[in-house]
Structures are given as structure tokens and as C-alpha cells.
C-alpha positions in Angstrom: 57.5 23.0 -128.9 56.0 21.7 -132.1 54.1 18.4 -132.5 57.5 16.5 -132.7 58.8 18.2 -129.6 61.2 20.5 -131.4 61.5 24.0 -129.9 60.0 26.5 -132.3 61.4 29.6 -130.8 62.6 31.6 -127.8 61.6 34.9 -126.5 63.8 36.7 -123.9 62.6 39.2 -121.4 64.4 42.4 -122.5 63.9 44.7 -119.4 64.1 43.1 -116.0 62.0 45.2 -113.5 63.2 46.6 -110.2 64.7 43.8 -108.1 64.9 41.4 -111.0 67.7 43.5 -112.4 69.8 42.6 -109.4 69.8 38.9 -110.4 69.0 38.8 -114.1 70.1 40.5 -117.3 67.7 41.2 -120.1 68.2 39.8 -123.6 67.3 41.0 -127.1 65.9 39.0 -129.9 62.6 38.3 -131.7 59.4 39.0 -129.7 57.5 36.4 -131.7 57.4 32.6 -132.4 56.2 31.1 -135.6 53.7 28.2 -135.2 53.8 26.5 -138.6 51.3 23.8 -137.7 48.7 26.5 -136.9 49.9 28.9 -139.6 50.3 31.8 -137.2 52.9 34.0 -135.6 52.5 34.6 -131.9 53.9 37.7 -130.2 55.2 37.4 -126.7 55.8 40.1 -124.1 57.1 38.9 -120.8 55.9 40.8 -117.7 57.4 44.3 -117.5 58.3 44.3 -121.2 54.5 44.7 -121.8 54.6 48.1 -120.2 57.3 49.5 -122.5 57.0 51.0 -126.0 59.7 49.0 -127.6 57.6 45.8 -127.3 54.7 47.1 -129.3 57.1 48.3 -132.0 58.9 45.0 -132.1 55.6 43.0 -132.2 54.0 45.2 -134.8 57.2 44.8 -136.9 56.9 41.0 -136.5 53.4 41.1 -138.0 51.9 38.8 -135.4 48.4 37.1 -135.3 48.0 36.7 -131.6 49.7 38.3 -128.6 50.6 36.6 -125.3 51.2 38.7 -122.3 52.3 36.6 -119.3 52.9 38.6 -116.1 53.9 38.0 -112.5 52.7 41.4 -111.1 52.2 41.0 -107.4 53.0 42.9 -104.3 54.9 42.0 -101.2 52.8 42.2 -98.0 52.8 45.5 -96.2 52.6 47.9 -99.2 50.0 50.6 -98.8 46.7 49.7 -100.4 46.7 52.9 -102.4 49.9 51.9 -104.1 48.5 48.5 -105.0 45.2 50.0 -106.3 47.0 52.5 -108.5 49.4 49.9 -110.0 46.6 47.4 -110.5 44.5 50.0 -112.3 47.2 50.1 -115.0 46.8 46.4 -115.7 43.0 46.5 -115.7 42.6 47.5 -119.4 46.1 46.7 -120.7 45.1 43.7 -122.8 42.1 45.4 -124.4 44.2 48.5 -125.2 46.9 46.4 -126.9 44.3 44.4 -128.8 42.7 47.7 -130.0 46.0 49.2 -131.1 47.3 46.1 -132.8 44.0 44.8 -134.1 44.7 41.2 -132.9 43.5 39.0 -130.0 45.5 39.3 -126.8 45.9 36.8 -124.0 46.8 38.4 -120.6 47.7 36.1 -117.7 48.8 37.3 -114.3 50.2 35.4 -111.3 47.5 34.3 -108.8 47.9 33.6 -105.2 50.3 34.8 -102.5 53.8 35.9 -103.4 
């Protein structure tokens, strides 16, 4: 919301991952929000969407100044550690790779704590 409390935009998660798809459907629409008070356009990729090529295309097309990449990537207890390590390695450099490709700052935030 802007300074007066007015909603400035909405970004929908386009591709629900795995079990999410049983309960939620994805939505299409802009992958950015204009922040007139700051004079910038912010790209937003929600969780699994950040792993998919369409997001980068949509965000580059939107000519954004900053990219936000919120995630909730965690694992249920009992998964083999090798699986968790391999998946986690993919996240390790994701923000820096996106920043390098897009030439803009990227903020990556992942869930913390127990699932």
C-alpha cells in the first residue's frame, strides 16, 4: 500500500508447486508493482515462480528497478539429507544469479524455522 493506504498493485503466484496445486490455482497478471512515491517499479516472484523461466521474461519486460523473491522453501521432517542438500544448493546463489542477469538489486527471503 502507498502512504495513503491505497493498494498499489497485486502480484499473483502463477505456478503453484507440488502439493500447493491440490489446493490453489495459479493466476496470471503483472509481475511488478509501481511505487510512485519512490519512483521505482518492483518485480515480484513468489516462491516456485522464481525457479521458472517465464518469470524472468515477465520481469525483464516490466523493466523493474528492484526484484523481490519471497520463498517458503522448506522440507517436511524425514526427507533424506542428500535431497535437502541438493535442493538447498539450488537456492544458494539464486539471488546473485538473477541480479547478474537482470542488472538490478535482488532481495531473497526464505522461510525460517520449523515447518
